[in-house]
C-alpha positions as semicolon CSV with decimal commas, in nm:
position;residue;x (nm);y (nm);z (nm)
1;M;-0,453;-0,853;-2,536
2;H;-0,614;-1,056;-2,247
3;A;-0,936;-0,901;-2,256
4;G;-0,986;-0,664;-1,902
5;R;-0,601;-0,541;-1,940
6;R;-0,522;-0,187;-2,093
7;D;-0,210;-0,126;-2,193
8;D;-0,114;0,084;-1,935
9;D;-0,166;-0,138;-1,618
10;P;0,096;-0,237;-1,432
11;P;0,198;-0,598;-1,454
12;S;0,185;-0,813;-1,206
13;G;0,533;-0,783;-1,110
14;S;0,796;-0,518;-1,026
15;R;0,792;-0,252;-1,253
16;R;1,037;0,069;-1,228
17;I;1,046;0,428;-1,306
18;H;1,373;0,567;-1,433
19;S;1,562;0,907;-1,418
20;R;1,851;0,932;-1,640
21;G;1,947;0,600;-1,722
22;R;1,902;0,534;-1,333
23;P;1,552;0,298;-1,149
24;I;1,416;0,518;-0,896
25;I;1,053;0,415;-0,851
26;T;0,919;0,074;-0,815
27;T;0,553;-0,014;-0,848
28;Q;0,583;-0,324;-0,666
29;A;0,394;-0,293;-0,324
30;A;0,739;-0,309;-0,064
31;Q;0,777;-0,569;0,215
32;P;0,676;-0,445;0,556
33;A;0,987;-0,332;0,769
34;V;1,096;-0,410;1,083
35;A;1,074;-0,114;1,310
36;F;1,123;0,098;1,010
37;D;1,131;0,490;1,177
38;E;1,115;0,765;0,864
39;G;1,248;0,997;1,080
40;A;1,568;0,834;1,119
41;I;1,637;0,826;0,784
42;V;1,528;1,129;0,699
43;D;1,787;1,249;0,944
44;R;2,074;1,010;0,786
45;V;1,961;1,184;0,427
46;L;1,984;1,504;0,573
47;A;2,344;1,441;0,751
48;G;2,466;1,377;0,375
49;D;2,346;0,969;0,314
50;R;2,192;1,051;0,011
51;E;2,153;0,603;-0,025
52;A;1,937;0,632;0,283
53;F;1,665;0,785;0,052
54;R;1,646;0,462;-0,159
55;A;1,432;0,360;0,150
56;L;1,157;0,583;0,183
57;V;1,160;0,526;-0,226
58;D;1,108;0,170;-0,171
59;R;0,846;0,279;0,060
60;E;0,601;0,489;-0,025
61;G;0,662;0,456;-0,443
62;P;0,392;0,237;-0,517
63;G;0,095;0,484;-0,308
64;V;0,267;0,771;-0,446
65;V;0,203;0,665;-0,807
66;R;-0,130;0,489;-0,722
67;A;-0,240;0,863;-0,583
68;C;-0,133;1,008;-0,907
69;H;-0,295;0,744;-1,115
70;R;-0,652;0,791;-0,976
71;V;-0,573;1,180;-1,074
72;L;-0,412;1,131;-1,440
73;A;-0,568;0,772;-1,512
74;D;-0,230;0,743;-1,707
75;L;0,034;0,490;-1,530
76;H;0,337;0,673;-1,761
77;E;0,206;1,015;-1,673
78;A;0,147;0,907;-1,335
79;E;0,442;0,730;-1,275
80;D;0,638;1,087;-1,410
81;A;0,419;1,253;-1,138
82;A;0,518;1,031;-0,881
83;Q;0,933;1,106;-1,003
84;E;0,896;1,453;-0,997
85;A;0,711;1,434;-0,641
86;F;1,038;1,237;-0,506
87;V;1,225;1,519;-0,665
88;I;1,121;1,742;-0,484
89;A;1,053;1,526;-0,179
90;Y;1,461;1,505;-0,157
91;G;1,513;1,893;-0,184
92;S;1,236;1,966;0,040
93;L;1,318;1,754;0,327
94;A;1,406;2,048;0,576
95;T;1,064;2,146;0,562
96;W;0,934;1,805;0,655
97;R;0,766;1,900;0,971
98;R;0,695;1,576;1,101
99;D;0,371;1,639;1,287
100;G;0,231;1,368;1,004
101;T;0,409;1,098;0,853
102;F;0,665;1,147;0,567
103;G;0,402;0,943;0,301
104;A;0,115;1,182;0,415
105;W;0,381;1,458;0,331
106;L;0,481;1,339;-0,001
107;T;0,144;1,211;-0,058
108;R;-0,004;1,573;-0,050
109;I;0,318;1,710;-0,293
110;A;0,203;1,424;-0,539
111;V;-0,111;1,515;-0,588
112;R;-0,061;1,882;-0,604
113;I;0,222;1,762;-0,920
114;A;-0,057;1,569;-1,058
115;L;-0,357;1,811;-1,053
116;R;-0,144;2,071;-1,218
117;R;-0,039;1,826;-1,474
118;A;-0,423;1,741;-1,508
119;Q;-0,527;2,085;-1,558
120;R;-0,219;2,170;-1,871
121;R;-0,352;1,912;-2,093
122;K;-0,599;1,896;-2,322
123;P;-0,888;1,644;-2,295
124;V;-0,849;1,335;-2,335
125;A;-1,034;0,989;-2,329
126;W;-1,037;0,815;-2,026
127;I;-1,044;0,461;-1,953
128;E;-1,125;0,279;-1,665
129;P;-0,896;0,530;-1,415
130;G;-0,958;0,352;-1,136
131;D;-0,702;0,127;-0,922
132;P;-0,401;0,049;-1,139
133;G;-0,447;-0,290;-1,045
134;G;-0,828;-0,255;-1,141
135;G;-0,940;-0,435;-1,457
136;A;-1,191;-0,245;-1,718
137;V;-1,547;-0,208;-1,741
138;G;-1,793;-0,319;-1,974
139;D;-1,649;-0,655;-2,031
140;I;-1,910;-0,870;-2,240
141;A;-1,859;-1,207;-2,379
142;G;-1,457;-1,160;-2,267
143;G;-1,494;-0,833;-2,496
144;V;-1,497;-0,502;-2,405
145;D;-1,829;-0,276;-2,512
146;P;-1,701;0,046;-2,636
147;A;-2,039;0,215;-2,534
148;A;-1,973;0,113;-2,179
149;V;-1,642;0,225;-2,170
150;T;-1,710;0,578;-2,335
151;L;-1,964;0,667;-2,071
152;R;-1,746;0,585;-1,773
153;A;-1,456;0,813;-2,022
154;E;-1,690;1,077;-1,992
155;R;-1,830;1,035;-1,650
156;D;-1,478;1,019;-1,540
157;G;-1,321;1,297;-1,706
158;D;-1,597;1,499;-1,610
159;I;-1,490;1,452;-1,285
160;R;-1,177;1,528;-1,316
161;T;-1,263;1,814;-1,496
162;A;-1,495;1,957;-1,252
163;L;-1,240;1,896;-0,982
164;A;-0,938;2,092;-1,146
165;K;-1,162;2,408;-1,156
166;L;-1,260;2,393;-0,750
167;D;-1,120;2,686;-0,574
168;E;-0,882;2,550;-0,279
169;P;-0,852;2,501;0,012
170;Y;-1,190;2,241;-0,171
171;R;-0,977;2,144;-0,417
172;E;-0,690;1,982;-0,225
173;T;-0,865;1,853;0,094
174;V;-1,117;1,625;-0,153
175;S;-0,821;1,534;-0,413
176;L;-0,612;1,395;-0,041
177;R;-0,868;1,259;0,033
178;F;-1,033;1,017;-0,226
179;F;-0,711;1,049;-0,486
180;G;-0,465;1,065;-0,233
181;E;-0,620;0,804;0,004
182;L;-0,536;1,062;0,344
183;S;-0,768;0,973;0,663
184;L;-0,924;1,314;0,785
185;A;-0,656;1,325;1,049
186;E;-0,359;1,285;0,797
187;I;-0,463;1,607;0,609
188;A;-0,526;1,773;0,899
189;A;-0,149;1,720;1,016
190;E;-0,009;1,782;0,670
191;T;-0,243;2,100;0,622
192;G;-0,196;2,257;0,943
193;R;-0,627;2,273;0,971
194;P;-0,838;2,222;1,241
195;I;-0,995;1,871;1,195
196;G;-1,312;2,025;1,215
197;T;-1,235;2,272;0,946
198;V;-1,102;1,997;0,712
199;K;-1,428;1,819;0,738
200;T;-1,561;2,115;0,677
201;H;-1,386;2,194;0,335
202;L;-1,433;1,834;0,247
203;H;-1,795;1,835;0,276
204;R;-1,826;2,176;0,124
205;G;-1,538;2,060;-0,180
206;L;-1,793;1,797;-0,204
207;L;-2,150;1,969;-0,262
208;R;-1,925;2,226;-0,521
209;L;-1,824;1,915;-0,710
210;R;-2,176;1,791;-0,731
211;T;-2,299;2,145;-0,840
212;S;-2,032;2,147;-1,160
213;L;-2,092;1,789;-1,263
214;E;-2,492;1,866;-1,226
215;G;-2,444;2,179;-1,453
216;R;-2,265;1,955;-1,680
217;A;-2,524;1,686;-1,748
218;G;-2,780;1,930;-1,795
């Protein structure tokens, strides 16, 4: 195995998620579309054009998998969570309010699913759960330093455990900001909260997260 790369890292080329034998999501970044009108595409799907949903999957798939991976630190589980998010989104298209982007709405669904999965599973060792395209930590002389990996794993595992235990709306706000990579304006649009309230929730959520982590360290 090449140093700095893990088995669950996505390859440099295309990768697809399958459902019942059919590819659904590709984690390869989609090419920029010309005059992409997500509202018009959703209207087509709602009118019965199921194949039109493919354009949304191709466009949003990589970002959704990335957001789920940030929460779960496991590529295969992240792909499953992303798959579930698209299935739910497809059945709930009529509920998209359109006061925010389709991607932000979808990310909110995906992050909720990923958080639920993280809460249900048993404690695991986390190894470099950052960007799926990133390398491993602690490389020494072309190899991985077990001590560095263990320390990083414990820290990131503690962060996810502490985040999962935050009360709402703090858990959702912190997760959407740092795992879903949504802006404060996007979070405000998706949650229906004033941006000032979102800022307050983010600030208080981070304070509570820090307090929880300091308690673990003590």
